C-alpha positions as CSV (number, residue, x, y, z in Angstrom):
1,X,-8.0,27.8,0.1
2,X,-8.6,24.8,2.4
3,X,-11.0,23.3,-0.1
4,X,-8.3,23.5,-2.8
5,X,-5.9,21.6,-0.5
6,X,-8.6,19.1,0.3
7,X,-9.4,18.4,-3.3
8,X,-5.7,18.2,-4.1
9,X,-5.1,15.7,-1.4
10,X,-8.2,13.7,-2.5
11,X,-6.8,13.6,-6.1
12,X,-3.4,12.5,-4.7
13,X,-5.0,9.7,-2.7
14,X,-6.9,8.5,-5.8
15,X,-3.7,8.4,-7.7
16,X,-2.1,6.5,-4.8
17,X,-5.0,4.0,-5.0
18,X,-4.2,3.3,-8.6
19,X,-0.5,2.9,-7.7
20,X,-1.6,0.4,-5.0
21,X,-3.4,-1.7,-7.6
22,X,-0.3,-1.8,-9.7
23,X,1.6,-2.8,-6.5
24,X,-0.7,-5.7,-6.0
25,X,-0.2,-6.9,-9.5
26,X,3.6,-6.5,-9.0
27,X,3.3,-8.7,-5.9
28,X,1.6,-11.5,-7.8
29,X,4.2,-11.3,-10.6
30,X,7.1,-11.4,-8.1
31,X,5.5,-14.4,-6.3
32,X,5.4,-16.6,-9.4
33,X,9.1,-17.1,-9.7
34,X,9.5,-17.8,-6.0
35,X,6.9,-20.6,-6.1
36,X,8.4,-22.0,-9.3
37,X,11.9,-22.0,-7.6
38,X,10.5,-24.0,-4.7
39,X,9.0,-26.4,-7.2
40,X,12.3,-26.7,-9.1
41,X,14.3,-27.3,-5.8
42,X,12.1,-30.3,-5.0
43,X,10.5,-28.7,-2.0
44,X,13.6,-29.0,0.2
45,X,13.4,-27.3,3.6
46,X,15.9,-24.6,2.6
47,X,14.0,-23.8,-0.6
48,X,10.7,-23.6,1.4
49,X,12.4,-21.3,4.0
50,X,13.9,-19.0,1.4
51,X,10.5,-19.0,-0.5
52,X,8.5,-18.1,2.6
53,X,11.0,-15.3,3.4
54,X,10.8,-13.9,-0.1
55,X,7.0,-14.1,-0.1
56,X,6.8,-12.4,3.3
57,X,8.9,-9.5,1.9
58,X,6.7,-9.3,-1.1
59,X,3.6,-9.4,1.1
60,X,4.9,-6.6,3.3
61,X,5.7,-4.4,0.3
62,X,2.1,-4.8,-0.8
63,X,0.2,-4.7,2.6
64,X,2.1,-1.8,4.3
65,X,1.1,0.8,1.7
66,X,-2.5,-0.4,2.0
67,X,-2.5,0.4,5.7
68,X,-0.7,3.7,5.2
69,X,-3.3,4.8,2.6
70,X,-6.1,3.8,5.0
71,X,-4.5,5.9,7.8
72,X,-4.0,8.9,5.5
73,X,-7.6,8.7,4.3
74,X,-8.9,8.6,8.0
75,X,-6.6,11.5,9.0
76,X,-7.8,13.6,6.1
77,X,-11.5,12.9,6.8
78,X,-10.9,13.8,10.5
79,X,-9.2,17.1,9.6
80,X,-12.0,18.0,7.1
81,X,-14.7,17.2,9.7
82,X,-13.2,19.4,12.5
83,X,-13.0,23.1,11.8
84,X,-9.4,24.3,11.9
85,X,-8.3,27.6,13.5
86,X,-7.3,29.0,10.1
87,X,-10.8,28.6,8.6
88,X,-12.4,30.1,11.8
89,X,-10.3,33.3,11.5
90,X,-10.6,33.7,7.8
């Protein structure tokens, strides 16, 4: 049973990796109008500030899931490496 859960979590993480790639592409697509808006505004300080804020939000929405996936992968590998009390009694 633990191997089934392990393989299920591995499959889930692989699916999440594909979703992260699509998230990266989404970030690039969302950044283009922001940069174009800064260009159209003539590079005023307000346009640059709003652009930096928007790009920061886009970057956070792309980077935070990457760190979360890395932490989950590490947690799963640690749990797989250490024998649990359930598998010792089974």
